C-alpha positions in Angstrom: -2.5 -69.5 22.3 -1.3 -66.3 24.0 -2.3 -66.0 27.6 -4.6 -63.1 28.3 -3.1 -60.4 30.6 -4.9 -58.1 33.0 -4.8 -55.3 30.4 -6.4 -57.5 27.8 -9.3 -58.3 30.2 -9.8 -54.7 31.0 -9.9 -53.8 27.3 -12.5 -56.5 26.7 -14.7 -55.4 29.5 -14.6 -51.7 28.6 -15.4 -52.6 25.0 -18.4 -54.6 26.0 -19.7 -52.0 28.4 -19.3 -49.1 26.0 -21.1 -51.1 23.3 -24.1 -51.8 25.5 -24.3 -48.8 27.9 -26.0 -45.5 27.0 -23.3 -42.9 26.4 -23.4 -39.7 28.5 -24.1 -37.4 25.5 -27.6 -38.9 25.2 -28.3 -37.6 28.7 -27.3 -34.1 27.6 -29.5 -34.4 24.5 -32.6 -35.3 26.5 -32.4 -32.2 28.6 -31.0 -29.8 25.9 -28.6 -28.5 28.6 -31.4 -26.7 30.5 -30.9 -28.6 33.7 -27.3 -28.9 34.4 -27.8 -30.8 37.7 -30.0 -33.4 36.0 -27.4 -33.8 33.2 -24.7 -34.3 35.9 -26.8 -36.8 37.7 -27.3 -38.9 34.6 -23.6 -38.7 33.7 -22.8 -40.1 37.1 -25.4 -42.8 36.7 -23.8 -43.8 33.5 -20.4 -43.9 35.1 -21.8 -46.0 37.9 -23.3 -48.4 35.4 -19.9 -48.8 33.7 -18.2 -49.4 37.0 -20.9 -51.9 38.0 -20.4 -54.0 34.8 -16.7 -53.8 34.9 -16.1 -54.7 38.5 -16.8 -58.0 40.2 -17.5 -57.9 43.9 -17.1 -61.3 45.5 -18.2 -59.9 48.9 -14.7 -60.2 50.4 -14.1 -56.5 50.5 -14.5 -55.1 54.0 -16.9 -52.2 54.5 -15.2 -49.3 56.3 -16.8 -47.6 59.2 -16.6 -44.3 57.3 -18.9 -45.9 54.7 -21.3 -47.1 57.4 -21.5 -43.5 58.8 -21.9 -42.1 55.3 -25.0 -44.3 54.7 -26.7 -41.9 57.1 -24.6 -38.7 56.8 -25.4 -38.2 53.1 -28.8 -39.9 52.9 -31.6 -37.9 51.3 -33.5 -37.3 54.5 -31.3 -38.2 57.4 -28.4 -36.3 55.9 -30.0 -32.8 55.9 -31.5 -33.4 59.3 -28.2 -34.4 60.7 -26.5 -31.4 59.2 -29.1 -29.1 60.7 -28.5 -30.7 64.1 -24.8 -30.3 63.8 -25.1 -26.6 62.8 -27.6 -26.0 65.6 -25.0 -27.4 68.0 -22.3 -25.2 66.6 -24.5 -22.2 66.9 -25.5 -23.2 70.5 -21.9 -23.7 71.6 -20.8 -20.5 70.0 -23.4 -18.3 71.5 -23.5 -20.1 74.9 -19.8 -20.1 75.5 -19.0 -16.8 73.8 -21.7 -14.7 75.5 -20.1 -14.8 79.0 -16.7 -14.1 77.5 -18.1 -11.2 75.5 -19.9 -9.8 78.6 -16.7 -10.1 80.6 -14.6 -8.3 78.1 -17.3 -5.6 77.8 -17.3 -5.2 81.6 -13.5 -5.1 81.6 -13.4 -2.3 78.9 -16.3 -0.3 80.5 -15.0 -0.8 84.0 -11.3 -1.2 84.9 -9.9 -0.1 81.5 -12.2 3.0 81.2 -11.6 3.9 84.9 -7.9 3.5 84.5 -7.9 5.7 81.4 -10.0 8.3 83.2 -7.7 8.3 86.2 -4.7 8.8 83.9 -6.4 11.7 82.0 -7.2 13.3 85.4 -3.6 13.0 86.4 -2.6 14.7 83.2 -5.1 17.5 83.7 -7.4 16.4 80.9 -10.2 14.9 82.9 -12.7 17.8 82.2 -11.8 18.3 78.6 -13.1 16.9 75.3 -10.0 14.6 75.2 -11.7 12.5 77.8 -14.7 11.9 75.6 -12.5 11.1 72.6 -10.4 8.6 74.5 -13.1 6.9 76.6 -16.1 7.1 74.2 -14.1 6.8 71.0 -10.9 4.9 71.3 -11.6 2.7 74.3 -15.1 1.9 73.1 -13.7 1.1 69.6 -11.1 -1.3 71.0 -13.7 -2.8 73.3 -15.9 -3.5 70.3 -13.1 -5.4 68.6 -12.4 -7.4 71.7 -16.0 -8.4 72.2 -16.1 -9.9 68.8 -12.9 -11.9 69.4 -14.3 -14.8 71.6 -17.3 -15.4 69.2 -15.0 -15.4 66.1 -12.4 -17.6 67.8 -14.9 -20.2 68.8 -16.6 -20.2 65.4 -13.2 -20.6 63.6 -12.2 -23.5 66.0 -15.5 -25.3 65.4 -15.3 -24.9 61.6 -11.7 -26.1 61.7 -12.8 -29.2 63.7 -15.5 -30.0 61.1 -13.0 -29.5 58.3 -10.3 -31.7 59.8 -12.8 -34.4 60.9 -14.0 -34.9 57.3 -17.6 -33.9 58.0 -17.5 -30.6 56.2 -17.2 -32.5 52.9 -20.4 -34.5 53.7 -22.2 -31.3 54.5 -21.3 -30.0 51.1 -22.9 -33.1 49.5 -26.1 -32.8 51.5 -26.7 -29.1 50.6 -25.3 -29.2 47.1 -28.6 -29.5 45.2 -30.3 -26.6 47.1 -27.4 -24.3 46.8 -26.8 -25.2 43.2 -30.0 -23.3 42.3 -28.2 -20.2 43.4 -25.1 -21.0 41.5 -23.2 -22.0 44.7 -21.8 -25.3 46.0 -23.2 -27.1 49.0 -20.7 -25.9 51.4 -21.8 -22.3 50.8 -24.7 -23.1 53.2 -22.3 -23.2 56.1 -21.3 -19.5 56.1 -25.0 -18.6 55.6 -26.0 -20.6 58.7 -23.2 -19.0 60.7 -24.5 -15.6 59.6 -27.6 -16.1 61.8 -25.2 -16.0 64.7 -23.0 -13.2 63.5 -22.3 -11.9 60.0 -18.6 -11.2 60.8 -17.3 -14.7 61.1 -19.8 -15.8 58.4 -18.1 -13.6 55.9 -14.7 -14.9 57.0 -16.0 -18.5 56.7 -16.5 -18.0 53.0 -12.8 -19.0 52.7 -14.0 -22.6 52.8 -15.3 -22.1 49.2 -13.2 -23.1 46.3 -13.6 -20.3 43.7 -13.5 -16.4 43.9 -17.0 -16.3 42.3 -18.5 -18.5 45.0 -16.8 -16.6 47.8 -18.0 -13.3 46.3 -21.7 -14.2 45.9 -21.9 -15.8 49.3 -20.2 -12.8 51.0 -22.8 -10.6 49.4 -25.6 -12.7 50.6 -24.4 -13.2 54.2 -25.5 -9.7 55.5 -29.1 -10.6 54.6 -29.0 -13.3 57.3 -30.5 -11.9 60.5 -27.6 -11.9 63.1 -28.2 -12.2 66.8 -27.4 -8.5 67.3 -30.6 -7.6 65.4 -32.5 -10.0 67.7 -32.2 -7.7 70.7 -34.0 -4.9 68.8 -36.7 -7.3 67.5 -37.4 -8.5 71.0 -37.6 -5.0 72.4 -39.9 -3.6 69.7 -41.9 -6.9 69.5 -42.7 -6.8 73.2 -43.6 -3.1 73.1 -45.9 -3.2 70.0 -47.0 -6.8 69.4 -47.6 -8.0 73.0 -48.3 -11.8 73.1 -47.6 -12.0 69.3 -44.0 -10.8 69.8 -42.6 -14.3 69.3 -44.5 -14.6 66.0 -43.2 -11.3 64.9 -39.6 -12.2 65.6 -40.0 -15.6 63.9 -41.4 -13.8 60.9 -38.2 -11.8 60.6 -36.1 -15.0 60.4 -38.4 -16.4 57.7 -38.1 -13.1 55.8 -34.3 -13.3 56.1 -34.2 -16.8 54.5 -36.5 -15.6 51.7 -34.3 -12.5 51.1 -31.2 -14.7 50.8 -32.9 -16.9 48.2 -34.5 -14.1 46.2 -31.4 -11.8 46.1 -29.2 -14.8 45.3 -31.4 -15.7 42.3 -31.5 -12.1 41.2 -27.7 -11.7 41.3 -27.2 -15.0 39.5 -29.6 -14.2 36.7 -28.2 -10.6 36.2 -24.5 -10.2 37.1 -23.6 -13.9 36.7 -26.2 -15.2 34.3 -23.5 -16.9 32.2 -22.2 -18.9 35.2 -23.9 -22.2 35.5 -24.1 -24.4 38.6 -21.1 -26.7 38.7 -21.7 -30.4 39.4 -20.2 -31.4 42.6 -17.2 -33.8 42.1 -15.8 -34.5 45.5 -13.6 -37.3 46.9 -15.0 -37.8 50.4 -12.1 -38.1 52.8 -12.3 -40.7 55.6 -13.4 -39.6 59.0 -10.6 -38.9 61.4 -10.0 -37.5 64.8 -9.1 -33.8 64.4 -5.6 -32.8 65.6 -5.5 -30.1 68.2 -2.4 -28.4 66.6 -3.9 -28.1 63.1 -7.2 -26.9 64.4 -5.7 -24.2 66.5 -3.3 -23.1 63.8 -6.1 -22.8 61.2 -8.4 -20.9 63.6 -5.7 -18.5 64.7 -4.7 -17.7 61.1 -8.3 -16.8 60.3 -8.8 -14.8 63.5 -5.5 -12.9 63.1 -6.3 -12.0 59.5 -9.6 -10.4 60.5 -8.2 -8.5 63.5 -5.4 -7.0 61.5 -7.8 -5.6 58.9 -10.9 -4.8 60.9 -9.5 -3.2 64.1 -8.5 0.1 62.6 -11.8 0.5 60.7 -13.9 -0.2 63.7 -12.0 2.2 66.0 -12.1 4.9 63.4 -15.8 4.6 62.8 -16.7 4.6 66.5 -14.5 7.7 66.9 -16.3 9.5 64.1 -19.7 8.8 65.6 -18.5 10.2 68.9 -17.1 13.3 67.1 -20.5 13.9 65.4 -22.2 13.7 68.8 -19.7 16.1 70.3 -19.8 18.9 67.8 -22.5 21.5 68.6 -24.8 23.0 66.0 -25.7 26.5 67.2 -25.2 26.9 70.9 -23.1 24.7 73.1 -19.5 23.7 73.6 -17.5 21.0 71.9 -17.7 17.7 73.8 -20.4 18.9 76.2 -23.5 19.3 74.0 -26.8 17.4 74.3 -27.3 14.8 71.5 -30.4 16.7 70.2 -28.2 19.8 69.6 -25.2 18.0 68.0 -24.1 17.6 64.4 -25.2 14.0 64.8 -28.8 15.1 65.3 -28.6 17.8 62.6 -27.5 15.2 60.0 -30.3 12.8 61.1 -32.9 15.6 60.8 -31.6 16.4 57.3 -32.1 12.8 56.0 -35.2 12.1 57.9 -37.7 13.3 55.2 -36.3 10.6 52.9 -37.9 8.1 55.3 -41.4 9.6 55.2 -42.8 6.8 52.9 -41.6 4.2 55.4 -43.6 5.5 58.3 -40.7 6.1 60.8 -39.5 9.5 59.7 -38.4 10.7 63.2 -34.8 11.9 63.6 -34.5 9.9 66.8 -35.4 6.7 64.9 -33.2 7.5 61.9 -30.3 8.4 64.1 -30.6 5.1 65.8 -30.2 3.4 62.4 -27.0 5.5 61.9 -25.6 4.2 65.1 -26.7 0.7 64.1 -24.3 1.0 61.3 -21.5 0.7 63.9 -23.3 -2.2 65.8 -26.9 -3.2 65.5 -27.2 -3.8 69.2 -26.3 -0.1 69.7 -29.8 0.9 68.3 -31.3 0.4 71.8 -28.6 2.3 73.6 -28.9 5.1 71.0 -32.6 5.4 71.8 -32.0 5.4 75.5 -29.4 8.2 75.2 -31.4 10.3 72.8 -34.6 10.1 74.9 -32.6 10.2 78.2 -34.6 7.2 79.3 -33.3 5.4 82.4 -35.7 2.4 82.2 -37.3 0.1 79.7 -40.7 1.4 80.7 -39.9 5.0 79.9 -38.1 4.0 76.7 -41.2 2.0 75.6 -43.5 5.0 76.0 -41.1 7.2 74.0 -41.0 4.6 71.2 -44.8 4.3 71.2 -45.2 8.1 70.8 -42.5 8.4 68.2 -43.8 5.6 65.9 -47.4 6.8 66.3 -46.5 10.4 65.4 -44.3 9.5 62.4 -46.8 7.0 60.9 -50.0 9.1 61.2 -51.5 6.6 63.5 -50.5 3.5 61.5 -48.1 2.4 64.3 -47.9 -1.3 63.6 -47.3 -0.8 59.9 -44.4 1.6 60.7 -42.9 -0.9 63.2 -43.1 -3.7 60.6 -41.4 -1.4 58.0 -38.7 -0.6 60.6 -38.2 -4.3 61.2 -37.6 -5.2 57.5 -35.3 -2.1 57.1 -33.2 -3.2 60.1 -33.0 -6.7 58.7 -31.9 -5.7 55.2 -29.9 -2.5 55.5 -26.2 -2.0 55.7 -24.5 -4.4 58.1 -22.3 -3.3 61.0 -18.9 -1.8 60.3 -17.2 -5.0 61.5 -19.0 -7.0 58.7 -18.0 -4.4 56.1 -14.4 -4.7 57.3 -14.6 -8.5 56.9 -16.2 -8.1 53.4 -13.4 -5.6 52.4 -10.8 -8.2 53.3 -12.5 -11.1 51.6 -14.0 -9.5 48.4 -12.3 -6.1 48.0 -13.5 -2.5 48.3 -15.4 -2.3 45.0 -17.7 -5.3 45.8 -18.1 -4.2 49.4 -19.4 -0.9 48.1 -21.7 -2.7 45.7 -23.1 -4.8 48.5 -23.5 -1.6 50.7 -25.6 0.1 48.0 -27.6 -3.1 47.2 -28.6 -3.6 50.8 -29.7 0.0 51.2 -31.9 -0.2 48.0 -33.4 -3.5 49.1 -34.0 -2.3 52.6 -35.6 1.0 51.6 -37.8 -0.6 48.9 -39.0 -3.3 51.3 -39.7 -0.8 54.1 -41.8 1.5 51.8 -43.7 -1.5 50.4 -44.4 -3.0 53.8 -45.6 0.3 55.3 -47.7 1.4 52.3 -49.3 -2.0 51.9 -50.0 -2.5 55.6 -51.4 1.0 55.9 -53.9 0.3 53.1 -54.9 -3.0 54.6 -55.0 -1.7 58.2 
């Protein structure tokens, strides 16, 4: 008789398995297509059963050390915990190492660079003119803002490249796939969202790790709802002034609110704009772990950093210059470049839009104007208040803030502060984030996100103030 070949044996095994095993279309029928993740799980279970019956393991195969690590890295409980620890370390390294570098660059720009530019302007006979304000408070401040972002972004891109090259980023995608799948996103979309709690700018750029334009678009629209560290400075200041020993709880509540917003807005966008797009089952070939190469890591990080700086620098400098210009133009009396903030075009515009915020409880032009400056950089909200109130200490600023929120809220101070908190959390991100969004998802979708965040922020602020006022 003819001798069986390897192909004959394979055909026999496949025939037997397909005869006995439940075909994958039965799994689809049981769920009627309403749970795509469950359907995908059962399909993979069926594939695993076919493989198990068609492959004989005599125990001689050597288990790789990558497999041993994966037994923990992608486990149902240990995997997510490990991923959170890894991301906490990334966040800690980024903020700890970048903070001194950012501070040094800020000192450099506000010290030697500003002094050098001032000296040059004096030598040119422009030291007492409006040109000095334009150059120092506009151009130099704008370039300084770009530079202060550079260390944080560079570190974040390096760390992301290390996780990518080591093979761990693929495991993180597996761990978070089921949770993110409910939003129509893959597991690795969780990474930019976590980065957003440090800074929205590199978080938007980090959406490049996602595979499809739809995934990058939806994630980039959700990133600004994560509460970046710049907002934290304002939370802490207002929390200590108005909530006393409960300040920590108030700040923690803002981060919980941020997570809820990401989920709720994500579900809303998926069920409206992208309701026909289902969650794609994750099919991923896990690469073996490896030691990252320095050259590849630095090359990838530099390419991402360079791309952002090329597109964002001009927008940031232009916006800072426009804010200075608004503060330099007098309305009524005064001279250009030497006018008090309260008598400037900046304050005039703030007073014009302030009535819109009456239902939120913080309809004071000083408060509204700080939010306008916060559009440039959220941490500038405090410096705007200090400049507007001419306060030279935290104690004096605290008293001004107490009086302002009490007057604008009709005595419901805490309700107004809570409304301000949620508005600050949800409203338009800083100009650097908008620049990053424009580069990644285009002008049209950036404008859509801009409008969406204003609507959500205003609606939340009104709801929080009115409800808290009634309950209080």
